[in-house]
mmCIF file of the N, C-alpha and C atoms, coordinates in Angstrom:
data_MODEL
# 
_entry.id   MODEL 
# 
loop_
_atom_site.group_PDB 
_atom_site.id 
_atom_site.type_symbol 
_atom_site.label_atom_id 
_atom_site.label_alt_id 
_atom_site.label_comp_id 
_atom_site.label_asym_id 
_atom_site.label_entity_id 
_atom_site.label_seq_id 
_atom_site.pdbx_PDB_ins_code 
_atom_site.Cartn_x 
_atom_site.Cartn_y 
_atom_site.Cartn_z 
_atom_site.occupancy 
_atom_site.B_iso_or_equiv 
_atom_site.pdbx_formal_charge 
_atom_site.auth_seq_id 
_atom_site.auth_comp_id 
_atom_site.auth_asym_id 
_atom_site.auth_atom_id 
_atom_site.pdbx_PDB_model_num 
ATOM 1   N N  . UNK A 1 1  ? 27.107  21.239  -10.274 1.00 0.00 ? 1  UNK A N  1 
ATOM 2   C CA . UNK A 1 1  ? 27.076  20.528  -9.023  1.00 0.00 ? 1  UNK A CA 1 
ATOM 3   C C  . UNK A 1 1  ? 26.421  19.175  -9.226  1.00 0.00 ? 1  UNK A C  1 
ATOM 4   N N  . UNK A 1 2  ? 26.978  18.177  -8.660  1.00 0.00 ? 2  UNK A N  1 
ATOM 5   C CA . UNK A 1 2  ? 26.404  16.840  -8.740  1.00 0.00 ? 2  UNK A CA 1 
ATOM 6   C C  . UNK A 1 2  ? 25.503  16.562  -7.547  1.00 0.00 ? 2  UNK A C  1 
ATOM 7   N N  . UNK A 1 3  ? 24.616  15.627  -7.748  1.00 0.00 ? 3  UNK A N  1 
ATOM 8   C CA . UNK A 1 3  ? 23.691  15.236  -6.685  1.00 0.00 ? 3  UNK A CA 1 
ATOM 9   C C  . UNK A 1 3  ? 24.062  13.829  -6.256  1.00 0.00 ? 3  UNK A C  1 
ATOM 10  N N  . UNK A 1 4  ? 24.180  13.643  -4.965  1.00 0.00 ? 4  UNK A N  1 
ATOM 11  C CA . UNK A 1 4  ? 24.525  12.333  -4.416  1.00 0.00 ? 4  UNK A CA 1 
ATOM 12  C C  . UNK A 1 4  ? 23.250  11.607  -4.014  1.00 0.00 ? 4  UNK A C  1 
ATOM 13  N N  . UNK A 1 5  ? 23.020  10.443  -4.607  1.00 0.00 ? 5  UNK A N  1 
ATOM 14  C CA . UNK A 1 5  ? 21.846  9.650   -4.284  1.00 0.00 ? 5  UNK A CA 1 
ATOM 15  C C  . UNK A 1 5  ? 22.270  8.473   -3.417  1.00 0.00 ? 5  UNK A C  1 
ATOM 16  N N  . UNK A 1 6  ? 21.687  8.386   -2.250  1.00 0.00 ? 6  UNK A N  1 
ATOM 17  C CA . UNK A 1 6  ? 21.934  7.253   -1.371  1.00 0.00 ? 6  UNK A CA 1 
ATOM 18  C C  . UNK A 1 6  ? 20.720  6.348   -1.453  1.00 0.00 ? 6  UNK A C  1 
ATOM 19  N N  . UNK A 1 7  ? 20.954  5.103   -1.811  1.00 0.00 ? 7  UNK A N  1 
ATOM 20  C CA . UNK A 1 7  ? 19.842  4.180   -1.942  1.00 0.00 ? 7  UNK A CA 1 
ATOM 21  C C  . UNK A 1 7  ? 20.317  2.785   -1.615  1.00 0.00 ? 7  UNK A C  1 
ATOM 22  N N  . UNK A 1 8  ? 19.340  1.918   -1.372  1.00 0.00 ? 8  UNK A N  1 
ATOM 23  C CA . UNK A 1 8  ? 19.664  0.532   -1.091  1.00 0.00 ? 8  UNK A CA 1 
ATOM 24  C C  . UNK A 1 8  ? 19.962  -0.187  -2.399  1.00 0.00 ? 8  UNK A C  1 
ATOM 25  N N  . UNK A 1 9  ? 20.522  -1.355  -2.275  1.00 0.00 ? 9  UNK A N  1 
ATOM 26  C CA . UNK A 1 9  ? 20.778  -2.127  -3.476  1.00 0.00 ? 9  UNK A CA 1 
ATOM 27  C C  . UNK A 1 9  ? 19.457  -2.492  -4.133  1.00 0.00 ? 9  UNK A C  1 
ATOM 28  N N  . UNK A 1 10 ? 19.365  -2.426  -5.449  1.00 0.00 ? 10 UNK A N  1 
ATOM 29  C CA . UNK A 1 10 ? 18.096  -2.699  -6.122  1.00 0.00 ? 10 UNK A CA 1 
ATOM 30  C C  . UNK A 1 10 ? 17.681  -4.160  -5.975  1.00 0.00 ? 10 UNK A C  1 
ATOM 31  N N  . UNK A 1 11 ? 16.384  -4.339  -5.815  1.00 0.00 ? 11 UNK A N  1 
ATOM 32  C CA . UNK A 1 11 ? 15.819  -5.684  -5.705  1.00 0.00 ? 11 UNK A CA 1 
ATOM 33  C C  . UNK A 1 11 ? 15.470  -6.142  -7.107  1.00 0.00 ? 11 UNK A C  1 
ATOM 34  N N  . UNK A 1 12 ? 15.888  -7.334  -7.448  1.00 0.00 ? 12 UNK A N  1 
ATOM 35  C CA . UNK A 1 12 ? 15.576  -7.840  -8.780  1.00 0.00 ? 12 UNK A CA 1 
ATOM 36  C C  . UNK A 1 12 ? 14.100  -8.172  -8.862  1.00 0.00 ? 12 UNK A C  1 
ATOM 37  N N  . UNK A 1 13 ? 13.501  -7.885  -9.990  1.00 0.00 ? 13 UNK A N  1 
ATOM 38  C CA . UNK A 1 13 ? 12.080  -8.121  -10.178 1.00 0.00 ? 13 UNK A CA 1 
ATOM 39  C C  . UNK A 1 13 ? 11.881  -9.554  -10.654 1.00 0.00 ? 13 UNK A C  1 
ATOM 40  N N  . UNK A 1 14 ? 11.565  -10.406 -9.726  1.00 0.00 ? 14 UNK A N  1 
ATOM 41  C CA . UNK A 1 14 ? 11.292  -11.794 -10.048 1.00 0.00 ? 14 UNK A CA 1 
ATOM 42  C C  . UNK A 1 14 ? 9.806   -12.035 -9.890  1.00 0.00 ? 14 UNK A C  1 
ATOM 43  N N  . UNK A 1 15 ? 9.310   -13.103 -10.497 1.00 0.00 ? 15 UNK A N  1 
ATOM 44  C CA . UNK A 1 15 ? 7.890   -13.395 -10.464 1.00 0.00 ? 15 UNK A CA 1 
ATOM 45  C C  . UNK A 1 15 ? 7.330   -13.515 -9.069  1.00 0.00 ? 15 UNK A C  1 
ATOM 46  N N  . UNK A 1 16 ? 8.066   -14.122 -8.164  1.00 0.00 ? 16 UNK A N  1 
ATOM 47  C CA . UNK A 1 16 ? 7.540   -14.305 -6.812  1.00 0.00 ? 16 UNK A CA 1 
ATOM 48  C C  . UNK A 1 16 ? 7.491   -12.995 -6.035  1.00 0.00 ? 16 UNK A C  1 
ATOM 49  N N  . UNK A 1 17 ? 8.304   -12.008 -6.405  1.00 0.00 ? 17 UNK A N  1 
ATOM 50  C CA . UNK A 1 17 ? 8.309   -10.728 -5.704  1.00 0.00 ? 17 UNK A CA 1 
ATOM 51  C C  . UNK A 1 17 ? 7.275   -9.749  -6.252  1.00 0.00 ? 17 UNK A C  1 
ATOM 52  N N  . UNK A 1 18 ? 6.827   -9.963  -7.482  1.00 0.00 ? 18 UNK A N  1 
ATOM 53  C CA . UNK A 1 18 ? 5.897   -9.019  -8.084  1.00 0.00 ? 18 UNK A CA 1 
ATOM 54  C C  . UNK A 1 18 ? 4.531   -9.043  -7.405  1.00 0.00 ? 18 UNK A C  1 
ATOM 55  N N  . UNK A 1 19 ? 4.099   -10.215 -6.982  1.00 0.00 ? 19 UNK A N  1 
ATOM 56  C CA . UNK A 1 19 ? 2.761   -10.346 -6.423  1.00 0.00 ? 19 UNK A CA 1 
ATOM 57  C C  . UNK A 1 19 ? 2.801   -10.679 -4.936  1.00 0.00 ? 19 UNK A C  1 
ATOM 58  N N  . UNK A 1 20 ? 3.713   -10.073 -4.219  1.00 0.00 ? 20 UNK A N  1 
ATOM 59  C CA . UNK A 1 20 ? 3.804   -10.265 -2.781  1.00 0.00 ? 20 UNK A CA 1 
ATOM 60  C C  . UNK A 1 20 ? 2.960   -9.184  -2.100  1.00 0.00 ? 20 UNK A C  1 
ATOM 61  N N  . UNK A 1 21 ? 1.700   -9.514  -1.821  1.00 0.00 ? 21 UNK A N  1 
ATOM 62  C CA . UNK A 1 21 ? 0.784   -8.549  -1.232  1.00 0.00 ? 21 UNK A CA 1 
ATOM 63  C C  . UNK A 1 21 ? 0.677   -8.706  0.280   1.00 0.00 ? 21 UNK A C  1 
ATOM 64  N N  . UNK A 1 22 ? 1.551   -9.491  0.881   1.00 0.00 ? 22 UNK A N  1 
ATOM 65  C CA . UNK A 1 22 ? 1.506   -9.721  2.320   1.00 0.00 ? 22 UNK A CA 1 
ATOM 66  C C  . UNK A 1 22 ? 1.548   -8.448  3.149   1.00 0.00 ? 22 UNK A C  1 
ATOM 67  N N  . UNK A 1 23 ? 2.476   -7.508  2.887   1.00 0.00 ? 23 UNK A N  1 
ATOM 68  C CA . UNK A 1 23 ? 2.501   -6.277  3.680   1.00 0.00 ? 23 UNK A CA 1 
ATOM 69  C C  . UNK A 1 23 ? 1.239   -5.426  3.508   1.00 0.00 ? 23 UNK A C  1 
ATOM 70  N N  . UNK A 1 24 ? 0.669   -5.408  2.315   1.00 0.00 ? 24 UNK A N  1 
ATOM 71  C CA . UNK A 1 24 ? -0.551  -4.622  2.090   1.00 0.00 ? 24 UNK A CA 1 
ATOM 72  C C  . UNK A 1 24 ? -1.724  -5.222  2.850   1.00 0.00 ? 24 UNK A C  1 
ATOM 73  N N  . UNK A 1 25 ? -1.883  -6.547  2.773   1.00 0.00 ? 25 UNK A N  1 
ATOM 74  C CA . UNK A 1 25 ? -2.979  -7.179  3.498   1.00 0.00 ? 25 UNK A CA 1 
ATOM 75  C C  . UNK A 1 25 ? -2.746  -7.104  5.001   1.00 0.00 ? 25 UNK A C  1 
ATOM 76  N N  . UNK A 1 26 ? -1.505  -7.148  5.429   1.00 0.00 ? 26 UNK A N  1 
ATOM 77  C CA . UNK A 1 26 ? -1.193  -6.998  6.843   1.00 0.00 ? 26 UNK A CA 1 
ATOM 78  C C  . UNK A 1 26 ? -1.543  -5.611  7.354   1.00 0.00 ? 26 UNK A C  1 
ATOM 79  N N  . UNK A 1 27 ? -1.425  -4.603  6.497   1.00 0.00 ? 27 UNK A N  1 
ATOM 80  C CA . UNK A 1 27 ? -1.793  -3.239  6.892   1.00 0.00 ? 27 UNK A CA 1 
ATOM 81  C C  . UNK A 1 27 ? -3.299  -3.125  7.087   1.00 0.00 ? 27 UNK A C  1 
ATOM 82  N N  . UNK A 1 28 ? -4.069  -3.773  6.216   1.00 0.00 ? 28 UNK A N  1 
ATOM 83  C CA . UNK A 1 28 ? -5.519  -3.695  6.311   1.00 0.00 ? 28 UNK A CA 1 
ATOM 84  C C  . UNK A 1 28 ? -6.075  -4.538  7.450   1.00 0.00 ? 28 UNK A C  1 
ATOM 85  N N  . UNK A 1 29 ? -5.508  -5.701  7.693   1.00 0.00 ? 29 UNK A N  1 
ATOM 86  C CA . UNK A 1 29 ? -6.132  -6.673  8.581   1.00 0.00 ? 29 UNK A CA 1 
ATOM 87  C C  . UNK A 1 29 ? -5.295  -6.997  9.816   1.00 0.00 ? 29 UNK A C  1 
ATOM 88  N N  . UNK A 1 30 ? -4.566  -6.038  10.331  1.00 0.00 ? 30 UNK A N  1 
ATOM 89  C CA . UNK A 1 30 ? -3.773  -6.306  11.533  1.00 0.00 ? 30 UNK A CA 1 
ATOM 90  C C  . UNK A 1 30 ? -4.579  -5.977  12.782  1.00 0.00 ? 30 UNK A C  1 
ATOM 91  N N  . UNK A 1 31 ? -4.181  -6.598  13.869  1.00 0.00 ? 31 UNK A N  1 
ATOM 92  C CA . UNK A 1 31 ? -4.843  -6.352  15.147  1.00 0.00 ? 31 UNK A CA 1 
ATOM 93  C C  . UNK A 1 31 ? -4.203  -5.146  15.818  1.00 0.00 ? 31 UNK A C  1 
ATOM 94  N N  . UNK A 1 32 ? -4.949  -4.527  16.713  1.00 0.00 ? 32 UNK A N  1 
ATOM 95  C CA . UNK A 1 32 ? -4.416  -3.391  17.455  1.00 0.00 ? 32 UNK A CA 1 
ATOM 96  C C  . UNK A 1 32 ? -3.363  -3.861  18.448  1.00 0.00 ? 32 UNK A C  1 
ATOM 97  N N  . UNK A 1 33 ? -2.280  -3.114  18.537  1.00 0.00 ? 33 UNK A N  1 
ATOM 98  C CA . UNK A 1 33 ? -1.216  -3.409  19.489  1.00 0.00 ? 33 UNK A CA 1 
ATOM 99  C C  . UNK A 1 33 ? -1.519  -2.670  20.791  1.00 0.00 ? 33 UNK A C  1 
ATOM 100 N N  . UNK A 1 34 ? -1.843  -3.393  21.875  1.00 0.00 ? 34 UNK A N  1 
ATOM 101 C CA . UNK A 1 34 ? -2.219  -2.700  23.119  1.00 0.00 ? 34 UNK A CA 1 
ATOM 102 C C  . UNK A 1 34 ? -1.070  -1.932  23.770  1.00 0.00 ? 34 UNK A C  1 
ATOM 103 N N  . UNK A 1 35 ? 0.162   -2.265  23.437  1.00 0.00 ? 35 UNK A N  1 
ATOM 104 C CA . UNK A 1 35 ? 1.287   -1.575  24.068  1.00 0.00 ? 35 UNK A CA 1 
ATOM 105 C C  . UNK A 1 35 ? 1.610   -0.242  23.383  1.00 0.00 ? 35 UNK A C  1 
ATOM 106 N N  . UNK A 1 36 ? 0.997   0.014   22.240  1.00 0.00 ? 36 UNK A N  1 
ATOM 107 C CA . UNK A 1 36 ? 1.279   1.245   21.502  1.00 0.00 ? 36 UNK A CA 1 
ATOM 108 C C  . UNK A 1 36 ? 0.142   2.237   21.713  1.00 0.00 ? 36 UNK A C  1 
ATOM 109 N N  . UNK A 1 37 ? 0.474   3.439   22.135  1.00 0.00 ? 37 UNK A N  1 
ATOM 110 C CA . UNK A 1 37 ? -0.540  4.461   22.368  1.00 0.00 ? 37 UNK A CA 1 
ATOM 111 C C  . UNK A 1 37 ? -0.974  5.060   21.037  1.00 0.00 ? 37 UNK A C  1 
ATOM 112 N N  . UNK A 1 38 ? -2.262  5.351   20.931  1.00 0.00 ? 38 UNK A N  1 
ATOM 113 C CA . UNK A 1 38 ? -2.774  6.007   19.734  1.00 0.00 ? 38 UNK A CA 1 
ATOM 114 C C  . UNK A 1 38 ? -3.508  7.268   20.140  1.00 0.00 ? 38 UNK A C  1 
ATOM 115 N N  . UNK A 1 39 ? -3.703  8.141   19.192  1.00 0.00 ? 39 UNK A N  1 
ATOM 116 C CA . UNK A 1 39 ? -4.508  9.329   19.433  1.00 0.00 ? 39 UNK A CA 1 
ATOM 117 C C  . UNK A 1 39 ? -5.414  9.542   18.217  1.00 0.00 ? 39 UNK A C  1 
ATOM 118 N N  . UNK A 1 40 ? -6.245  10.552  18.278  1.00 0.00 ? 40 UNK A N  1 
ATOM 119 C CA . UNK A 1 40 ? -7.224  10.798  17.223  1.00 0.00 ? 40 UNK A CA 1 
ATOM 120 C C  . UNK A 1 40 ? -6.545  11.056  15.885  1.00 0.00 ? 40 UNK A C  1 
ATOM 121 N N  . UNK A 1 41 ? -5.464  11.826  15.890  1.00 0.00 ? 41 UNK A N  1 
ATOM 122 C CA . UNK A 1 41 ? -4.785  12.170  14.640  1.00 0.00 ? 41 UNK A CA 1 
ATOM 123 C C  . UNK A 1 41 ? -4.227  10.926  13.959  1.00 0.00 ? 41 UNK A C  1 
ATOM 124 N N  . UNK A 1 42 ? -3.628  10.046  14.720  1.00 0.00 ? 42 UNK A N  1 
ATOM 125 C CA . UNK A 1 42 ? -3.054  8.832   14.145  1.00 0.00 ? 42 UNK A CA 1 
ATOM 126 C C  . UNK A 1 42 ? -4.138  7.912   13.601  1.00 0.00 ? 42 UNK A C  1 
ATOM 127 N N  . UNK A 1 43 ? -5.227  7.747   14.352  1.00 0.00 ? 43 UNK A N  1 
ATOM 128 C CA . UNK A 1 43 ? -6.330  6.908   13.876  1.00 0.00 ? 43 UNK A CA 1 
ATOM 129 C C  . UNK A 1 43 ? -6.950  7.487   12.615  1.00 0.00 ? 43 UNK A C  1 
ATOM 130 N N  . UNK A 1 44 ? -7.100  8.809   12.555  1.00 0.00 ? 44 UNK A N  1 
ATOM 131 C CA . UNK A 1 44 ? -7.666  9.460   11.382  1.00 0.00 ? 44 UNK A CA 1 
ATOM 132 C C  . UNK A 1 44 ? -6.749  9.297   10.182  1.00 0.00 ? 44 UNK A C  1 
ATOM 133 N N  . UNK A 1 45 ? -5.456  9.449   10.379  1.00 0.00 ? 45 UNK A N  1 
ATOM 134 C CA . UNK A 1 45 ? -4.506  9.296   9.293   1.00 0.00 ? 45 UNK A CA 1 
ATOM 135 C C  . UNK A 1 45 ? -4.568  7.882   8.718   1.00 0.00 ? 45 UNK A C  1 
ATOM 136 N N  . UNK A 1 46 ? -4.593  6.875   9.577   1.00 0.00 ? 46 UNK A N  1 
ATOM 137 C CA . UNK A 1 46 ? -4.640  5.497   9.098   1.00 0.00 ? 46 UNK A CA 1 
ATOM 138 C C  . UNK A 1 46 ? -5.964  5.202   8.397   1.00 0.00 ? 46 UNK A C  1 
ATOM 139 N N  . UNK A 1 47 ? -7.060  5.757   8.900   1.00 0.00 ? 47 UNK A N  1 
ATOM 140 C CA . UNK A 1 47 ? -8.348  5.563   8.236   1.00 0.00 ? 47 UNK A CA 1 
ATOM 141 C C  . UNK A 1 47 ? -8.340  6.165   6.842   1.00 0.00 ? 47 UNK A C  1 
ATOM 142 N N  . UNK A 1 48 ? -7.810  7.376   6.699   1.00 0.00 ? 48 UNK A N  1 
ATOM 143 C CA . UNK A 1 48 ? -7.763  8.033   5.389   1.00 0.00 ? 48 UNK A CA 1 
ATOM 144 C C  . UNK A 1 48 ? -6.853  7.259   4.445   1.00 0.00 ? 48 UNK A C  1 
ATOM 145 N N  . UNK A 1 49 ? -5.730  6.729   4.942   1.00 0.00 ? 49 UNK A N  1 
ATOM 146 C CA . UNK A 1 49 ? -4.840  5.924   4.099   1.00 0.00 ? 49 UNK A CA 1 
ATOM 147 C C  . UNK A 1 49 ? -5.544  4.672   3.608   1.00 0.00 ? 49 UNK A C  1 
ATOM 148 N N  . UNK A 1 50 ? -6.245  3.978   4.500   1.00 0.00 ? 50 UNK A N  1 
ATOM 149 C CA . UNK A 1 50 ? -6.961  2.765   4.110   1.00 0.00 ? 50 UNK A CA 1 
ATOM 150 C C  . UNK A 1 50 ? -8.065  3.083   3.111   1.00 0.00 ? 50 UNK A C  1 
ATOM 151 N N  . UNK A 1 51 ? -8.784  4.173   3.334   1.00 0.00 ? 51 UNK A N  1 
ATOM 152 C CA . UNK A 1 51 ? -9.857  4.563   2.431   1.00 0.00 ? 51 UNK A CA 1 
ATOM 153 C C  . UNK A 1 51 ? -9.315  4.909   1.052   1.00 0.00 ? 51 UNK A C  1 
ATOM 154 N N  . UNK A 1 52 ? -8.208  5.625   0.990   1.00 0.00 ? 52 UNK A N  1 
ATOM 155 C CA . UNK A 1 52 ? -7.648  6.002   -0.306  1.00 0.00 ? 52 UNK A CA 1 
ATOM 156 C C  . UNK A 1 52 ? -7.121  4.783   -1.060  1.00 0.00 ? 52 UNK A C  1 
ATOM 157 N N  . UNK A 1 53 ? -6.515  3.834   -0.344  1.00 0.00 ? 53 UNK A N  1 
ATOM 158 C CA . UNK A 1 53 ? -6.050  2.616   -1.021  1.00 0.00 ? 53 UNK A CA 1 
ATOM 159 C C  . UNK A 1 53 ? -7.227  1.792   -1.531  1.00 0.00 ? 53 UNK A C  1 
ATOM 160 N N  . UNK A 1 54 ? -8.293  1.714   -0.753  1.00 0.00 ? 54 UNK A N  1 
ATOM 161 C CA . UNK A 1 54 ? -9.476  0.965   -1.189  1.00 0.00 ? 54 UNK A CA 1 
ATOM 162 C C  . UNK A 1 54 ? -10.111 1.634   -2.412  1.00 0.00 ? 54 UNK A C  1 
ATOM 163 N N  . UNK A 1 55 ? -10.200 2.963   -2.409  1.00 0.00 ? 55 UNK A N  1 
ATOM 164 C CA . UNK A 1 55 ? -10.761 3.673   -3.556  1.00 0.00 ? 55 UNK A CA 1 
ATOM 165 C C  . UNK A 1 55 ? -9.891  3.479   -4.794  1.00 0.00 ? 55 UNK A C  1 
ATOM 166 N N  . UNK A 1 56 ? -8.580  3.474   -4.623  1.00 0.00 ? 56 UNK A N  1 
ATOM 167 C CA . UNK A 1 56 ? -7.685  3.234   -5.751  1.00 0.00 ? 56 UNK A CA 1 
ATOM 168 C C  . UNK A 1 56 ? -7.903  1.836   -6.323  1.00 0.00 ? 56 UNK A C  1 
ATOM 169 N N  . UNK A 1 57 ? -8.029  0.830   -5.457  1.00 0.00 ? 57 UNK A N  1 
ATOM 170 C CA . UNK A 1 57 ? -8.237  -0.531  -5.937  1.00 0.00 ? 57 UNK A CA 1 
ATOM 171 C C  . UNK A 1 57 ? -9.571  -0.682  -6.653  1.00 0.00 ? 57 UNK A C  1 
ATOM 172 N N  . UNK A 1 58 ? -10.612 -0.041  -6.153  1.00 0.00 ? 58 UNK A N  1 
ATOM 173 C CA . UNK A 1 58 ? -11.914 -0.078  -6.834  1.00 0.00 ? 58 UNK A CA 1 
ATOM 174 C C  . UNK A 1 58 ? -11.799 0.593   -8.194  1.00 0.00 ? 58 UNK A C  1 
ATOM 175 N N  . UNK A 1 59 ? -11.156 1.740   -8.266  1.00 0.00 ? 59 UNK A N  1 
ATOM 176 C CA . UNK A 1 59 ? -10.960 2.426   -9.546  1.00 0.00 ? 59 UNK A CA 1 
ATOM 177 C C  . UNK A 1 59 ? -10.143 1.603   -10.519 1.00 0.00 ? 59 UNK A C  1 
ATOM 178 N N  . UNK A 1 60 ? -9.125  0.933   -10.015 1.00 0.00 ? 60 UNK A N  1 
ATOM 179 C CA . UNK A 1 60 ? -8.317  0.070   -10.870 1.00 0.00 ? 60 UNK A CA 1 
ATOM 180 C C  . UNK A 1 60 ? -9.143  -1.086  -11.419 1.00 0.00 ? 60 UNK A C  1 
ATOM 181 N N  . UNK A 1 61 ? -9.988  -1.657  -10.585 1.00 0.00 ? 61 UNK A N  1 
ATOM 182 C CA . UNK A 1 61 ? -10.865 -2.743  -11.048 1.00 0.00 ? 61 UNK A CA 1 
ATOM 183 C C  . UNK A 1 61 ? -11.826 -2.248  -12.121 1.00 0.00 ? 61 UNK A C  1 
ATOM 184 N N  . UNK A 1 62 ? -12.370 -1.047  -11.954 1.00 0.00 ? 62 UNK A N  1 
ATOM 185 C CA . UNK A 1 62 ? -13.286 -0.487  -12.954 1.00 0.00 ? 62 UNK A CA 1 
ATOM 186 C C  . UNK A 1 62 ? -12.566 -0.266  -14.271 1.00 0.00 ? 62 UNK A C  1 
ATOM 187 N N  . UNK A 1 63 ? -11.360 0.290   -14.206 1.00 0.00 ? 63 UNK A N  1 
ATOM 188 C CA . UNK A 1 63 ? -10.593 0.534   -15.433 1.00 0.00 ? 63 UNK A CA 1 
ATOM 189 C C  . UNK A 1 63 ? -10.268 -0.785  -16.133 1.00 0.00 ? 63 UNK A C  1 
ATOM 190 N N  . UNK A 1 64 ? -9.844  -1.779  -15.375 1.00 0.00 ? 64 UNK A N  1 
ATOM 191 C CA . UNK A 1 64 ? -9.530  -3.077  -15.989 1.00 0.00 ? 64 UNK A CA 1 
ATOM 192 C C  . UNK A 1 64 ? -10.777 -3.735  -16.569 1.00 0.00 ? 64 UNK A C  1 
ATOM 193 N N  . UNK A 1 65 ? -11.918 -3.618  -15.877 1.00 0.00 ? 65 UNK A N  1 
ATOM 194 C CA . UNK A 1 65 ? -13.168 -4.165  -16.378 1.00 0.00 ? 65 UNK A CA 1 
ATOM 195 C C  . UNK A 1 65 ? -13.549 -3.517  -17.704 1.00 0.00 ? 65 UNK A C  1 
ATOM 196 N N  . UNK A 1 66 ? -13.455 -2.174  -17.769 1.00 0.00 ? 66 UNK A N  1 
ATOM 197 C CA . UNK A 1 66 ? -13.783 -1.466  -19.006 1.00 0.00 ? 66 UNK A CA 1 
ATOM 198 C C  . UNK A 1 66 ? -12.794 -1.800  -20.119 1.00 0.00 ? 66 UNK A C  1 
ATOM 199 N N  . UNK A 1 67 ? -11.552 -2.000  -19.768 1.00 0.00 ? 67 UNK A N  1 
ATOM 200 C CA . UNK A 1 67 ? -10.535 -2.325  -20.774 1.00 0.00 ? 67 UNK A CA 1 
ATOM 201 C C  . UNK A 1 67 ? -10.808 -3.693  -21.404 1.00 0.00 ? 67 UNK A C  1 
ATOM 202 N N  . UNK A 1 68 ? -11.187 -4.671  -20.577 1.00 0.00 ? 68 UNK A N  1 
ATOM 203 C CA . UNK A 1 68 ? -11.372 -6.025  -21.086 1.00 0.00 ? 68 UNK A CA 1 
ATOM 204 C C  . UNK A 1 68 ? -12.744 -6.277  -21.684 1.00 0.00 ? 68 UNK A C  1 
ATOM 205 N N  . UNK A 1 69 ? -13.736 -5.409  -21.407 1.00 0.00 ? 69 UNK A N  1 
ATOM 206 C CA . UNK A 1 69 ? -15.060 -5.632  -21.966 1.00 0.00 ? 69 UNK A CA 1 
ATOM 207 C C  . UNK A 1 69 ? -15.281 -4.885  -23.265 1.00 0.00 ? 69 UNK A C  1 
ATOM 208 N N  . UNK A 1 70 ? -14.357 -4.113  -23.711 1.00 0.00 ? 70 UNK A N  1 
ATOM 209 C CA . UNK A 1 70 ? -14.511 -3.389  -24.979 1.00 0.00 ? 70 UNK A CA 1 
ATOM 210 C C  . UNK A 1 70 ? -13.846 -4.119  -26.094 1.00 0.00 ? 70 UNK A C  1 
# 
């Protein structure tokens, strides 16, 4: 049996696209939308996502620091 993969057209990896951190910074530093209702579960989920991304970035910085100082 074959598997059918549906996907978008691949984006070419160009230099300007590799370091496009706009969506990531927009996720961290966006303002609250007053027209959108939130609840405790949604706020908790977003907090945990932000915390995990921040911990990953700190860990990545530590690994890179250790790599370049040895």
